[in-house]
Phi, psi and omega in degrees: 000320181297318179298322181294318180298321179295321180294317179296318179297318179296320178296319179296319179295320180296320179296319180297319178296322181295333181280346181290140178293150179295151180298145179295139179294145178266175179291152170287131182258124180239123181265131174250121174263118180258128174232182178262098008224090183199160172245143169242119179197167178299153177278338184221137175221159177280153176292160178126189180293125187226133171258116176268120183254110183263124177246116182269103178256012179271187177255005179230169172295143175217153169222176180234101181263121183269115183249126178269135179259109181266175173057032177073015181288153184248176176297324177297320176297319179300313182296319179292317180295322179294316180299318180294318181296319180289321180293319185263359180056046180245160178297162177298149178303151183296341179279358172267122176250148185245113192250020178084204185131169183288132184271184194304137178223141181302147180304135183091351183256173182228145175215168180224158168218139184237131181199163174277128181246125180274158178299142179156188179257135184224172169215133173273135186226148167248116182270351186296134178274152170282179180297339177279001177087356182272123178300145183301330179298327179283351175259012176098010184273078175210154182214120177295148180217128176254127177253118184265153178297146181226139178270355181291147178297145180286126180289155177276137179290148175303146181292134178266146178254350177219142175242132172251119178260127180267128179230181175262094009223089186203164172244122179250120182261135179293333174198160183297146172282136182239173179298151179107190184272139178226146166254117189248124174271136181241126180234131177265104178257012180278184180263002179207176181296145177214162175226173169218131173230142181253132176228138175280135177281142173293154181306131178082357182263158183227174174302320179301318178297319181295316180297319178297319178295317181298326181273359178087007182273347179240127180270171178098189184291158176303131184282029176235158173260241184287139172262131196243020176084203187139211180230128177288182194306131176246138172297165176305129181086353181284159177211156180201184175207157179217161177248142178209154176240125186245136171263161176304139181155188180254139185226162174243141165253126189226148171231120181256002186296137182291139181292143183289344182263313185241357177078358179284146176302142181301337174304323181284351173260011177099006183271066173216137182223132175263131180232156177244127177256126181236000000 
């Protein structure tokens, strides 16, 4: 009888488990290996919720900016359009869309950005310049990516505990960032493309020191410590999210994307914010 009761109990448990809904699908994880000056990643991925995991194996800062090529444009068109825009100091052509991606991370470190990626043709780019002033993309740091249509259900994004809203020219936080791990949602509510990157300040340094260094008015080492990622440029209305772990200290939120009117980095329009994590 005891064996029979155990069997019946086991059968009831199996039926109860069978009635449970299947676990929600998670994001597709795509790893980008960044070196000086190239990306290693798959050439093709499926559409849907995707976590781009950037591993910086170079000797410089790198990020992964996902650029969508619309209107049947090719990588050759991208390179020609980019060269013309840089030469003439004009905005990127309208057929280039900016879909986010993992922002700058210190050499040897890893960061992620998660977003829904639609089917189409893309290219991953690193816009960060070397000390000689030449952006890494002009040194060959780009990688074509084809996103294919997928019939799989779109996974739900991990819940965010903080939202950073990008405006012209500010970062608005839904609540202060605190020590520990955060999942941060980033929304571009501005009138042009924006990004956010987080950098830890070196002891005793401020946002003013960083701007002076960026403009060449302060000599010596960069007044920041570790670069902790964020989200690269998003088109107007775009959104993405990233995960980061913060220790107590002072940090910078920065946007370096060139302004659509004068070409100056948005940092020079005031889009830099110093925050304290306690």
